[in-house]
N, C-alpha and C positions, 0 to 999 in steps of 0.2 A: 482439369475438367470443370466446366461451369455447371454445377449441380442444379442451380435454379433454372438455367436454360433447358437442361435435360428434363427436369420434372415438369416444367411448363408445357412440354409437348405431350406428356403422358395423359391418356384419358382418365387415369386415376385422379388427377389433380385439376380437372376442368373446373372452372368457376372459382378457383382459389385466388385470393389477392396476392400481390407481390410479397407483402409482409408474411402471409401464411406460407407461401412457397419458400421464402428465405428461412423460415423456422424449420420446415421439413428438411430442407437442404442441409441445415446444420446437423440434423439428426441422422441423415442417411449416410451409410458407410459404403464406400466403394469396395467391390469385390471383383477379382479377376479369375476367370476359369479358362483352362486350356481346352482345346477341342477334345471331346470325349469325356471330359471330367464331369462327375456327378455334382449337381447343385444340392439335391436331396433325393432320397429314395422313398418309394411307395411304402407306407406302413410306419414311417418315422413320425414322431409327434412334431407337429409344426407350430412355430411361434413367430413366424415372420413372413414377409412378402418381399418380392424383388421387382425392380423396374429395370428393363433392359436399356442400357446405354448404347451398346453396339454389339454386333455379333448375332448369331442365330442360336436359338434354344429349342431343343426337342422335348416334348412331353410324351412319355411312353408308358405303356402298360403291358403286362403279360397277358397273352390270350390263353384259351383253355389248354393249349398244347405247351404252354410255358415259354413261348416265343415272345420276345419284346416287339411290340408294334408301335410305330410312331402315330400318336393321335393327332398331333398338330405341331407345326413349327412356328415359333414366335420370334418376332424381331422388334427392334426399337420402334416406337416408345411403349410397347406393350408391357404388361405386368403379369405376374403369376405368384401363386402361393397364398392368395388371399382366402381361399376356402377354409383352411384350418384355423385362420384367425377368427373367422365368423362362427364356425360350428364347433371349434375346439376339438376336432377329431384328428385322426391320423392322416398323413398325406395320402391322397387318393391316386397319385401317379408318381413315377420317377421323372425327374427333370435333369437333363444333361446338356452340356454345351455341344452344339453341332459344329460350331467353329470357335475359335478363340472369342471370348465374350467378356464384356465388362458390364457389371450390374450395380445397382444401388440397392442396398439391403436396409429394410426397415423392420424392426422388431415390434412385437406387441407392446413392449414397454415404451418404445418410441411413439407409437400411435396413441398410447394412453397419455403421454406427456403432451402431445399435440392436442388431444381432446380437452385436456385441462386448460390449456392456454387459448385455444381457438375452437369453441364449441360449434360455431356456425361452419367453419372450415371443415371440421371433422364430419359434420352432417353431410356436407357436399362429397367428401371422400366416400362415405358409406353409400350415398346415392349413386356415385360413379361406379362403385363395386357392383351394386345391384344392376345397373345398366349393362355393364360388361358381362356379368353372369347371365343375364337374360338373353343377350345377343348370342353368347356361346351356347346356351340351351336351345335357342331357336335353330342355330346352325346344326347342332347335334340331331335335333328332331328332323330337320330336312335331310340329313345324311341317312338317318334310319328309314325315313319314308321312301327314299330313293332305292333302298334295298328290298322293299316289300313288293 
């Protein structure tokens, strides 16, 4: 897998230089998940994020009746898991592979290393996270408004 090529397509790494992408690629660890396998569960302490290389990933939560409901399905080159890195809270949803999937894993420690080496690049990553979170919030607001 060409990790630099994968990372360069992710909205998480928009505006990064090739040198910065290469550094992040060195830090990123490939992980494979079989269809149905959990990446992480709601309530776990989170310390990492994932970039989807291929496959489909479901983000699910339990409803009031205890039934798991799919909130969204993510595909490459999207990313997930960033919320707990930002707010240092527990995972807000369960994430599982809908299909066989390959992901790139970046820990908080990896991102700290990147910040120390490339402060401007790290700032772009934080801005990109904010952009994606904002878009996701707007989408959630639109879905809620449609139910009213």
